C-alpha positions in Angstrom: -12.8 -2.0 -0.5 -9.2 -2.5 -0.7 -6.8 0.3 0.4 -3.3 1.0 -0.6 -0.7 3.2 0.9 3.2 3.7 1.1 4.9 3.2 4.7 7.4 6.1 4.8 8.8 4.6 7.7 9.9 1.4 5.9 11.4 3.5 2.8 13.4 5.6 5.6 14.6 2.5 7.1 15.7 0.8 3.9 17.7 3.8 2.9 19.5 3.6 6.1 20.0 0.1 6.4 20.2 -1.0 2.6 17.3 -3.4 3.1 14.7 -4.0 0.4 11.7 -4.5 2.8 8.3 -3.9 0.5 7.0 -0.4 1.5 3.6 -0.7 -0.2 0.8 -2.0 2.3 -2.5 -3.2 0.7 -5.5 -3.8 3.4 -8.4 -5.6 2.4 -10.6 -8.1 4.4 -8.9 -7.1 7.8 -5.6 -8.2 6.4 -2.4 -6.4 5.4 -0.4 -7.7 2.3 3.2 -6.0 1.8 4.5 -5.6 -1.8 7.2 -3.6 -3.7 4.7 -3.3 -6.9 0.9 -3.3 -7.4 -1.0 -3.3 -10.4 -4.5 -2.0 -9.9 -7.1 -3.0 -12.7 -10.2 -1.3 -12.4 -11.4 2.2 -11.0 -9.6 3.5 -8.0 -9.4 6.8 -6.4 -6.8 8.7 -4.4 -7.8 9.9 -0.9 -6.4 12.6 1.4 -7.8 12.7 4.6 -5.6 14.6 7.2 -8.3 14.7 9.7 -9.5 11.2 9.6 -6.3 9.0 9.0 -6.3 5.2 8.7 -5.5 3.1 11.8 -2.1 3.0 10.3 -1.8 6.5 10.5 -1.8 7.0 6.6 -3.2 10.1 5.5 -3.1 9.6 1.7 -4.3 6.2 0.4 -5.7 4.7 -2.8 -9.2 3.2 -2.7 -10.7 0.5 -5.2 -13.8 -1.5 -5.0 -13.4 -5.3 -5.1 -14.1 -7.3 -6.9 -14.0 -4.7 -9.8 -10.5 -3.7 -8.6 -8.2 -6.8 -8.9 -4.9 -6.1 -6.9 -1.9 -8.0 -8.3 1.1 -7.5 -5.7 4.5 -8.4 -6.8 7.3 -9.8 -4.7 10.5 -7.6 -4.3 13.5 -8.9 -6.5 16.4 -9.9 -4.0 19.4 -7.3 -4.2 
């Protein structure tokens, strides 16, 4: 299962510094992938779990079953 969430701390840091660090995190197979854009093919669901957040601290995320949900992460374009 893949879990996708937005890192609000990276967004805030980008606003302050002008950087373009990718704020989207994709967790799958124990690895984290960062992206600025994600396309989800297949079924997905949005989960809000304030009492049981992910290890990252995320309380809202998107879940999709693999291999039925293929995630295509796109690299950020340089500023």
